[in-house]
TORPA-4810 file (N, C-alpha, C, O; in nm, 3 decimals):
<nodes>
NODE_1_-0.508_1.808_-0.469_-0.590_1.727_-0.374_-0.703_1.814_-0.331_-0.691_1.884_-0.231_M
NODE_2_-0.813_1.813_-0.402_-0.933_1.887_-0.372_-1.008_1.826_-0.262_-0.975_1.855_-0.147_G
NODE_3_-1.103_1.746_-0.283_-1.182_1.679_-0.178_-1.100_1.556_-0.135_-1.016_1.505_-0.209_K
NODE_4_-1.129_1.512_-0.015_-1.064_1.398_0.044_-1.103_1.266_-0.028_-1.220_1.244_-0.057_L
NODE_5_-1.003_1.175_-0.058_-1.032_1.051_-0.115_-1.084_0.964_-0.003_-1.052_0.986_0.114_D
NODE_6_-1.165_0.863_-0.041_-1.222_0.766_0.051_-1.160_0.631_0.032_-1.153_0.578_-0.079_L
NODE_7_-1.115_0.573_0.145_-1.064_0.431_0.139_-1.178_0.342_0.196_-1.234_0.368_0.303_I
NODE_8_-1.208_0.241_0.120_-1.324_0.155_0.156_-1.279_0.008_0.170_-1.191_-0.038_0.097_E
NODE_9_-1.339_-0.063_0.264_-1.315_-0.209_0.267_-1.388_-0.266_0.142_-1.488_-0.213_0.096_S
NODE_10_-1.335_-0.372_0.094_-1.393_-0.442_-0.026_-1.344_-0.379_-0.157_-1.372_-0.434_-0.263_G
NODE_11_-1.273_-0.267_-0.155_-1.231_-0.209_-0.283_-1.133_-0.305_-0.359_-1.132_-0.308_-0.482_A
NODE_12_-1.055_-0.378_-0.288_-0.961_-0.472_-0.354_-1.040_-0.582_-0.425_-0.996_-0.634_-0.527_W
NODE_13_-1.156_-0.617_-0.371_-1.239_-0.724_-0.433_-1.290_-0.680_-0.568_-1.307_-0.762_-0.658_Q
NODE_14_-1.314_-0.548_-0.583_-1.365_-0.495_-0.710_-1.251_-0.459_-0.806_-1.279_-0.427_-0.921_R
NODE_15_-1.133_-0.462_-0.764_-1.018_-0.415_-0.846_-0.977_-0.524_-0.941_-0.958_-0.639_-0.901_A
NODE_16_-0.963_-0.486_-1.074_-0.921_-0.586_-1.173_-0.786_-0.644_-1.154_-0.761_-0.757_-1.198_S
NODE_17_-0.693_-0.571_-1.088_-0.556_-0.611_-1.072_-0.535_-0.696_-0.945_-0.422_-0.733_-0.914_Y
NODE_18_-0.647_-0.727_-0.870_-0.625_-0.809_-0.753_-0.698_-0.942_-0.767_-0.805_-0.950_-0.828_M
NODE_19_-0.639_-1.044_-0.710_-0.692_-1.182_-0.712_-0.706_-1.236_-0.567_-0.649_-1.186_-0.470_L
NODE_20_-0.786_-1.341_-0.561_-0.792_-1.415_-0.435_-0.827_-1.329_-0.314_-0.763_-1.341_-0.210_D
NODE_21_-0.927_-1.245_-0.328_-0.971_-1.153_-0.219_-1.034_-1.233_-0.111_-1.113_-1.324_-0.139_Y
NODE_22_-1.001_-1.202_0.015_-1.062_-1.264_0.131_-1.081_-1.155_0.238_-1.002_-1.062_0.246_R
NODE_23_-1.184_-1.169_0.318_-1.200_-1.072_0.435_-1.254_-1.150_0.548_-1.335_-1.241_0.530_A
NODE_24_-1.209_-1.116_0.668_-1.255_-1.186_0.787_-1.244_-1.091_0.910_-1.144_-1.020_0.926_E
NODE_25_-1.347_-1.092_0.995_-1.341_-1.019_1.123_-1.266_-1.102_1.227_-1.299_-1.217_1.253_W
NODE_26_-1.164_-1.040_1.286_-1.095_-1.100_1.401_-1.124_-1.011_1.520_-1.064_-0.906_1.540_L
NODE_27_-1.219_-1.059_1.599_-1.281_-0.973_1.705_-1.335_-0.847_1.647_-1.433_-0.851_1.573_T
NODE_28_-1.275_-0.735_1.676_-1.326_-0.604_1.623_-1.233_-0.547_1.519_-1.237_-0.427_1.494_D
NODE_29_-1.148_-0.630_1.457_-1.060_-0.588_1.349_-1.095_-0.656_1.223_-1.100_-0.779_1.221_V
NODE_30_-1.121_-0.586_1.117_-1.147_-0.642_0.987_-1.010_-0.661_0.915_-0.932_-0.567_0.903_L
NODE_31_-0.983_-0.787_0.867_-0.864_-0.815_0.795_-0.903_-0.849_0.649_-0.984_-0.939_0.625_V
NODE_32_-0.844_-0.776_0.556_-0.865_-0.809_0.411_-0.730_-0.853_0.358_-0.624_-0.811_0.402_E
NODE_33_-0.742_-0.946_0.256_-0.623_-0.999_0.191_-0.649_-1.016_0.047_-0.758_-1.057_0.009_R
NODE_34_-0.551_-0.986_-0.039_-0.560_-1.009_-0.174_-0.420_-1.022_-0.236_-0.320_-0.979_-0.179_A
NODE_35_-0.418_-1.084_-0.358_-0.288_-1.096_-0.419_-0.287_-1.010_-0.548_-0.383_-1.007_-0.625_T
NODE_36_-0.177_-0.942_-0.566_-0.158_-0.856_-0.682_-0.150_-0.949_-0.804_-0.055_-1.026_-0.820_C
NODE_37_-0.256_-0.939_-0.892_-0.262_-1.026_-1.010_-0.196_-0.964_-1.132_-0.178_-1.036_-1.231_G
NODE_38_-0.160_-0.841_-1.134_-0.098_-0.777_-1.246_-0.023_-0.651_-1.200_-0.061_-0.587_-1.101_G
NODE_39_0.081_-0.617_-1.269_0.152_-0.498_-1.225_0.062_-0.380_-1.227_-0.006_-0.356_-1.327_E
NODE_40_0.059_-0.305_-1.121_-0.025_-0.186_-1.114_0.049_-0.062_-1.159_0.146_-0.021_-1.095_I
NODE_41_0.006_-0.004_-1.264_0.071_0.119_-1.314_-0.033_0.207_-1.370_-0.108_0.159_-1.455_S
NODE_42_-0.049_0.331_-1.333_0.024_0.392_-1.220_-0.032_0.344_-1.083_-0.152_0.318_-1.071_P
NODE_43_0.052_0.334_-0.988_0.007_0.282_-0.856_-0.086_0.382_-0.787_-0.152_0.345_-0.690_L
NODE_44_-0.095_0.508_-0.834_-0.184_0.605_-0.778_-0.333_0.571_-0.788_-0.415_0.625_-0.715_V
NODE_45_-0.365_0.478_-0.880_-0.504_0.442_-0.894_-0.556_0.368_-0.775_-0.678_0.360_-0.759_V
NODE_46_-0.471_0.313_-0.691_-0.510_0.244_-0.573_-0.539_0.337_-0.457_-0.460_0.428_-0.435_V
NODE_47_-0.645_0.319_-0.384_-0.679_0.412_-0.278_-0.559_0.432_-0.180_-0.490_0.338_-0.141_D
NODE_48_-0.541_0.552_-0.145_-0.423_0.589_-0.060_-0.297_0.558_-0.139_-0.210_0.484_-0.093_G
NODE_49_-0.287_0.615_-0.259_-0.191_0.572_-0.366_-0.050_0.616_-0.343_0.011_0.661_-0.440_G
NODE_50_0.007_0.610_-0.230_0.143_0.647_-0.207_0.241_0.526_-0.189_0.360_0.544_-0.163_L
NODE_51_0.188_0.404_-0.204_0.268_0.288_-0.176_0.391_0.283_-0.263_0.388_0.337_-0.373_R
NODE_52_0.497_0.222_-0.220_0.617_0.208_-0.304_0.588_0.107_-0.411_0.507_0.016_-0.393_P
NODE_53_0.659_0.125_-0.530_0.627_0.036_-0.647_0.659_-0.110_-0.619_0.606_-0.196_-0.689_P
NODE_54_0.742_-0.141_-0.520_0.777_-0.283_-0.496_0.653_-0.363_-0.459_0.654_-0.484_-0.482_V
NODE_55_0.550_-0.308_-0.405_0.427_-0.378_-0.369_0.336_-0.404_-0.486_0.241_-0.481_-0.476_V
NODE_56_0.365_-0.339_-0.599_0.274_-0.346_-0.715_0.317_-0.453_-0.814_0.286_-0.442_-0.932_A
NODE_57_0.385_-0.550_-0.771_0.434_-0.656_-0.860_0.345_-0.781_-0.848_0.283_-0.806_-0.745_Q
NODE_58_0.340_-0.855_-0.955_0.258_-0.975_-0.959_0.298_-1.070_-0.847_0.417_-1.096_-0.828_V
NODE_59_0.201_-1.123_-0.772_0.225_-1.220_-0.670_0.244_-1.164_-0.534_0.248_-1.240_-0.437_G
NODE_60_0.257_-1.030_-0.521_0.270_-0.972_-0.388_0.137_-0.979_-0.312_0.032_-0.943_-0.365_V
NODE_61_0.143_-1.025_-0.192_0.020_-1.041_-0.114_0.001_-0.918_-0.027_0.092_-0.879_0.046_V
NODE_62_-0.121_-0.857_-0.035_-0.150_-0.739_0.044_-0.253_-0.782_0.153_-0.351_-0.852_0.127_W
NODE_63_-0.226_-0.735_0.274_-0.316_-0.759_0.383_-0.345_-0.619_0.450_-0.254_-0.542_0.481_A
NODE_64_-0.474_-0.592_0.468_-0.520_-0.464_0.526_-0.593_-0.490_0.652_-0.682_-0.575_0.656_R
NODE_65_-0.559_-0.418_0.760_-0.616_-0.431_0.891_-0.689_-0.301_0.927_-0.628_-0.193_0.930_F
NODE_66_-0.820_-0.313_0.954_-0.903_-0.200_0.996_-0.920_-0.204_1.146_-0.994_-0.287_1.197_W
NODE_67_-0.851_-0.113_1.221_-0.863_-0.105_1.364_-0.957_0.012_1.393_-0.914_0.126_1.408_F
NODE_68_-1.090_-0.020_1.402_-1.192_0.089_1.414_-1.171_0.171_1.538_-1.172_0.294_1.534_R
NODE_69_-1.151_0.100_1.653_-1.152_0.172_1.786_-1.029_0.270_1.788_-1.039_0.382_1.840_R
NODE_70_-0.917_0.225_1.732_-0.797_0.312_1.736_-0.795_0.409_1.619_-0.723_0.509_1.620_E
NODE_71_-0.875_0.379_1.516_-0.880_0.464_1.393_-0.761_0.440_1.307_-0.722_0.530_1.233_G
NODE_72_-0.699_0.323_1.313_-0.583_0.287_1.233_-0.616_0.200_1.115_-0.698_0.109_1.126_W
NODE_73_-0.555_0.224_1.007_-0.563_0.143_0.891_-0.419_0.109_0.855_-0.337_0.197_0.830_L
NODE_74_-0.388_-0.023_0.854_-0.249_-0.068_0.831_-0.247_-0.176_0.728_-0.329_-0.267_0.731_I
NODE_75_-0.156_-0.169_0.637_-0.139_-0.277_0.535_-0.002_-0.340_0.555_0.095_-0.274_0.590_E
NODE_76_0.001_-0.469_0.533_0.127_-0.541_0.538_0.142_-0.616_0.406_0.045_-0.674_0.357_K
NODE_77_0.266_-0.617_0.347_0.291_-0.672_0.221_0.390_-0.788_0.233_0.487_-0.783_0.309_Y
NODE_78_0.361_-0.895_0.152_0.446_-1.015_0.151_0.489_-1.051_0.013_0.411_-1.040_-0.081_F
NODE_79_0.609_-1.092_-0.002_0.661_-1.135_-0.134_0.595_-1.271_-0.170_0.528_-1.331_-0.086_S
NODE_80_0.615_-1.315_-0.291_0.557_-1.447_-0.333_0.606_-1.560_-0.241_0.535_-1.659_-0.219_Q
NODE_81_0.726_-1.544_-0.189_0.783_-1.644_-0.097_0.735_-1.636_0.043_0.770_-1.720_0.126_A
NODE_82_0.653_-1.532_0.073_0.597_-1.515_0.207_0.679_-1.426_0.298_0.647_-1.414_0.417_G
NODE_83_0.784_-1.362_0.245_0.871_-1.275_0.325_0.805_-1.135_0.337_0.737_-1.089_0.245_R
NODE_84_0.826_-1.073_0.446_0.766_-0.934_0.469_0.838_-0.833_0.387_0.961_-0.825_0.391_I
NODE_85_0.763_-0.754_0.311_0.823_-0.645_0.235_0.818_-0.514_0.314_0.911_-0.434_0.308_I
NODE_86_0.711_-0.493_0.387_0.694_-0.374_0.467_0.548_-0.349_0.506_0.460_-0.430_0.478_G
NODE_87_0.526_-0.234_0.571_0.398_-0.192_0.621_0.365_-0.057_0.563_0.454_0.026_0.542_F
NODE_88_0.235_-0.034_0.536_0.188_0.098_0.481_0.074_0.137_0.568_-0.020_0.059_0.588_Y
NODE_89_0.080_0.264_0.622_-0.033_0.309_0.705_-0.078_0.445_0.650_-0.015_0.548_0.676_A
NODE_90_-0.186_0.444_0.577_-0.246_0.565_0.528_-0.300_0.646_0.646_-0.360_0.590_0.737_P
NODE_91_-0.279_0.775_0.646_-0.324_0.861_0.753_-0.469_0.907_0.718_-0.491_0.979_0.621_I
NODE_92_-0.566_0.863_0.800_-0.706_0.874_0.769_-0.783_0.940_0.883_-0.735_0.952_0.996_C
NODE_93_-0.902_0.981_0.849_-0.998_1.018_0.948_-1.057_0.902_1.019_-1.012_0.789_0.999_G
NODE_94_-1.159_0.925_1.104_-1.217_0.809_1.174_-1.273_0.708_1.077_-1.325_0.742_0.971_P
NODE_95_-1.262_0.583_1.116_-1.318_0.476_1.038_-1.463_0.457_1.073_-1.499_0.438_1.189_I
NODE_96_-1.548_0.462_0.970_-1.690_0.455_0.991_-1.751_0.338_0.917_-1.696_0.291_0.818_E
NODE_97_-1.866_0.292_0.964_-1.936_0.184_0.898_-2.047_0.243_0.810_-2.131_0.319_0.859_Y
NODE_98_-2.049_0.211_0.686_-2.146_0.260_0.586_-2.201_0.146_0.507_-2.128_0.085_0.429_H
NODE_99_-2.326_0.117_0.522_-2.401_0.029_0.433_-2.324_-0.105_0.403_-2.316_-0.148_0.288_S
NODE_100_-2.270_-0.166_0.507_-2.205_-0.296_0.488_-2.056_-0.292_0.462_-1.997_-0.396_0.435_G
NODE_101_-1.992_-0.175_0.468_-1.849_-0.168_0.450_-1.793_-0.060_0.548_-1.865_0.024_0.602_F
NODE_102_-1.661_-0.070_0.566_-1.586_0.036_0.642_-1.532_0.136_0.544_-1.502_0.106_0.429_L
NODE_103_-1.521_0.255_0.596_-1.466_0.364_0.508_-1.397_0.468_0.597_-1.432_0.486_0.714_A
NODE_104_-1.295_0.537_0.536_-1.229_0.645_0.604_-1.181_0.743_0.506_-1.138_0.705_0.398_A
NODE_105_-1.187_0.875_0.539_-1.134_0.979_0.453_-0.981_0.970_0.463_-0.924_0.961_0.572_D
NODE_106_-0.917_0.971_0.344_-0.770_0.965_0.342_-0.716_1.105_0.332_-0.755_1.180_0.243_W
NODE_107_-0.626_1.142_0.421_-0.572_1.279_0.422_-0.449_1.309_0.338_-0.388_1.416_0.349_Y
NODE_108_-0.414_1.211_0.250_-0.306_1.237_0.154_-0.169_1.209_0.212_-0.068_1.235_0.145_G
NODE_109_-0.161_1.157_0.330_-0.030_1.121_0.392_-0.032_0.976_0.427_-0.138_0.915_0.443_L
NODE_110_0.088_0.918_0.438_0.096_0.775_0.479_0.240_0.753_0.536_0.334_0.829_0.508_A
NODE_111_0.251_0.647_0.616_0.380_0.607_0.665_0.416_0.475_0.593_0.333_0.385_0.580_L
NODE_112_0.541_0.466_0.547_0.594_0.336_0.499_0.691_0.293_0.606_0.780_0.369_0.644_W
NODE_113_0.674_0.171_0.655_0.769_0.112_0.753_0.828_-0.006_0.689_0.759_-0.103_0.659_I
NODE_114_0.959_0.000_0.666_1.025_-0.112_0.598_1.038_-0.232_0.692_1.016_-0.220_0.813_S
NODE_115_1.074_-0.346_0.636_1.089_-0.465_0.716_1.202_-0.447_0.818_1.213_-0.527_0.910_E
NODE_116_1.285_-0.346_0.804_1.394_-0.312_0.903_1.354_-0.207_0.996_1.439_-0.161_1.071_H
NODE_117_1.225_-0.161_1.000_1.172_-0.063_1.086_1.209_0.080_1.052_1.194_0.171_1.134_W
NODE_118_1.257_0.101_0.931_1.285_0.243_0.887_1.150_0.303_0.852_1.072_0.242_0.779_R
NODE_119_1.122_0.423_0.903_0.998_0.491_0.881_1.016_0.608_0.788_1.106_0.691_0.805_V
NODE_120_0.927_0.612_0.687_0.928_0.722_0.588_0.785_0.778_0.581_0.687_0.705_0.565_T
NODE_121_0.779_0.910_0.594_0.648_0.979_0.581_0.634_1.004_0.427_0.723_1.059_0.362_V
NODE_122_0.521_0.960_0.375_0.491_0.983_0.230_0.386_1.087_0.209_0.291_1.094_0.286_L
NODE_123_0.400_1.168_0.106_0.301_1.268_0.069_0.306_1.397_0.131_0.212_1.476_0.116_G
NODE_124_0.415_1.427_0.206_0.426_1.553_0.287_0.416_1.677_0.195_0.348_1.773_0.229_E
NODE_125_0.480_1.674_0.084_0.482_1.794_0.001_0.345_1.827_-0.052_0.301_1.941_-0.044_Q
NODE_126_0.273_1.722_-0.108_0.139_1.741_-0.156_0.043_1.786_-0.044_-0.044_1.871_-0.066_Q
NODE_127_0.058_1.730_0.074_-0.022_1.761_0.192_-0.003_1.910_0.226_-0.098_1.985_0.246_F
NODE_128_0.121_1.947_0.232_0.151_2.091_0.266_0.097_2.188_0.165_0.045_2.294_0.202_D
NODE_129_0.109_2.156_0.039_0.054_2.236_-0.069_-0.100_2.248_-0.059_-0.158_2.356_-0.074_Q
NODE_130_-0.164_2.133_-0.034_-0.310_2.132_-0.023_-0.355_2.216_0.096_-0.452_2.291_0.085_A
NODE_131_-0.282_2.206_0.212_-0.316_2.280_0.326_-0.295_2.430_0.305_-0.374_2.511_0.352_A
NODE_132_-0.186_2.467_0.232_-0.150_2.607_0.211_-0.259_2.676_0.124_-0.287_2.795_0.143_A
NODE_133_-0.318_2.607_0.032_-0.418_2.670_-0.058_-0.562_2.647_-0.009_-0.657_2.685_-0.077_V
NODE_134_-0.576_2.582_0.110_-0.710_2.567_0.165_-0.788_2.448_0.110_-0.910_2.443_0.123_G
NODE_135_-0.723_2.357_0.054_-0.791_2.234_-0.001_-0.814_2.125_0.103_-0.875_2.022_0.074_N
NODE_136_-0.766_2.148_0.223_-0.794_2.053_0.329_-0.873_2.123_0.440_-0.842_2.235_0.480_L
NODE_137_-0.977_2.052_0.489_-1.047_2.116_0.601_-0.951_2.129_0.724_-0.873_2.038_0.751_P
NODE_138_-0.959_2.237_0.795_-0.862_2.258_0.906_-0.862_2.140_1.006_-0.758_2.108_1.063_P
NODE_139_-0.977_2.079_1.026_-0.977_1.965_1.123_-0.899_1.845_1.063_-0.835_1.771_1.137_V
NODE_140_-0.905_1.828_0.934_-0.834_1.722_0.869_-0.681_1.747_0.878_-0.605_1.655_0.905_A
NODE_141_-0.641_1.865_0.858_-0.499_1.905_0.872_-0.449_1.878_1.012_-0.343_1.819_1.031_E
NODE_142_-0.526_1.920_1.110_-0.485_1.903_1.249_-0.483_1.753_1.286_-0.386_1.707_1.346_E
NODE_143_-0.588_1.678_1.251_-0.589_1.533_1.279_-0.478_1.458_1.211_-0.421_1.366_1.269_L
NODE_144_-0.446_1.494_1.088_-0.337_1.421_1.015_-0.204_1.449_1.083_-0.127_1.356_1.104_A
NODE_145_-0.176_1.570_1.118_-0.048_1.603_1.188_-0.035_1.530_1.327_0.071_1.481_1.366_E
NODE_146_-0.151_1.527_1.395_-0.154_1.460_1.528_-0.132_1.307_1.503_-0.056_1.243_1.576_Q
NODE_147_-0.197_1.251_1.401_-0.180_1.104_1.379_-0.036_1.065_1.333_0.015_0.959_1.369_R
NODE_148_0.026_1.155_1.252_0.167_1.132_1.217_0.256_1.124_1.338_0.339_1.034_1.352_I
NODE_149_0.237_1.222_1.425_0.317_1.223_1.552_0.296_1.099_1.634_0.388_1.035_1.684_R
NODE_150_0.165_1.068_1.646_0.131_0.948_1.731_0.195_0.820_1.675_0.259_0.742_1.747_E
NODE_151_0.176_0.800_1.540_0.225_0.671_1.484_0.373_0.663_1.474_0.429_0.555_1.493_L
NODE_152_0.444_0.779_1.442_0.590_0.769_1.438_0.649_0.744_1.577_0.751_0.676_1.592_T
NODE_153_0.580_0.802_1.681_0.628_0.778_1.820_0.610_0.632_1.855_0.702_0.567_1.905_T
NODE_154_0.485_0.580_1.827_0.460_0.439_1.859_0.546_0.343_1.781_0.581_0.236_1.831_L
NODE_155_0.579_0.380_1.659_0.668_0.293_1.579_0.808_0.291_1.641_0.873_0.187_1.648_T
NODE_156_0.855_0.411_1.686_0.992_0.418_1.743_0.995_0.334_1.871_1.099_0.277_1.905_A
NODE_157_0.883_0.326_1.943_0.872_0.242_2.065_0.841_0.097_2.034_0.829_0.015_2.125_Q
NODE_158_0.829_0.067_1.905_0.797_-0.074_1.862_0.658_-0.118_1.907_0.633_-0.237_1.929_R
NODE_159_0.569_-0.021_1.918_0.428_-0.050_1.959_0.332_-0.037_1.839_0.212_-0.064_1.850_R
NODE_160_0.387_0.005_1.726_0.311_0.018_1.600_0.398_-0.031_1.492_0.515_0.007_1.485_F
NODE_161_0.346_-0.115_1.405_0.215_-0.172_1.396_0.191_-0.260_1.520_0.286_-0.308_1.581_P
NODE_162_0.065_-0.282_1.557_0.034_-0.365_1.673_0.070_-0.509_1.649_0.093_-0.552_1.536_P
NODE_163_0.076_-0.585_1.761_0.125_-0.726_1.755_0.047_-0.810_1.651_0.104_-0.890_1.577_A
NODE_164_-0.089_-0.788_1.648_-0.170_-0.862_1.551_-0.115_-0.853_1.412_-0.113_-0.951_1.338_L
NODE_165_-0.071_-0.734_1.375_-0.019_-0.706_1.239_0.123_-0.757_1.229_0.155_-0.825_1.131_V
NODE_166_0.208_-0.728_1.325_0.346_-0.771_1.322_0.357_-0.925_1.312_0.443_-0.977_1.240_R
NODE_167_0.272_-0.993_1.383_0.277_-1.145_1.392_0.200_-1.211_1.276_0.217_-1.331_1.256_N
NODE_168_0.119_-1.141_1.201_0.039_-1.190_1.099_0.129_-1.241_0.987_0.213_-1.166_0.938_F
NODE_169_0.115_-1.363_0.948_0.195_-1.419_0.840_0.109_-1.493_0.740_-0.011_-1.510_0.763_G
NODE_170_0.169_-1.537_0.628_0.097_-1.613_0.528_0.178_-1.742_0.497_0.300_-1.748_0.513_I
NODE_171_0.106_-1.842_0.454_0.167_-1.966_0.409_0.165_-1.964_0.257_0.061_-1.941_0.196_V
NODE_172_0.279_-1.988_0.197_0.289_-1.996_0.051_0.298_-2.141_0.011_0.331_-2.229_0.090_T
NODE_173_0.268_-2.162_-0.118_0.273_-2.299_-0.170_0.416_-2.341_-0.195_0.440_-2.454_-0.238_K
</nodes>
């Protein structure tokens, strides 16, 4: 993990494996949605590539929520039948606006929150290795660790993901 990867809004629209891309601002939150049009392998090619393989199947609907003020990036996944698969929260730097899109540096960590509220921290080993050899700026290391503590605490209190994300659903045919 040399330089930090960038997560950008609109990336799913440009991805060959995604279909039916849509984006809409809900007050100050950008919501993106796309359907997985082909099995993604390796899944690492997708920004913030620590997602579990279950979300990389044909027909799975991905929804991404950009909470600029809070600095949160949260994804919610639905099966073809519209059932919740889980939530993915890449641990990122501040969300910034650049030339018509939102972007955030990804710190190589993420939370996976199952539909049963089990929380798993993803990418810890790679993060620790990158930090040990100096491949992470010290401020990124500190912010990532702080964000993990914040989000795991909020999840345990059932305050993360926020209500907008928890209550967001899709209608299937």
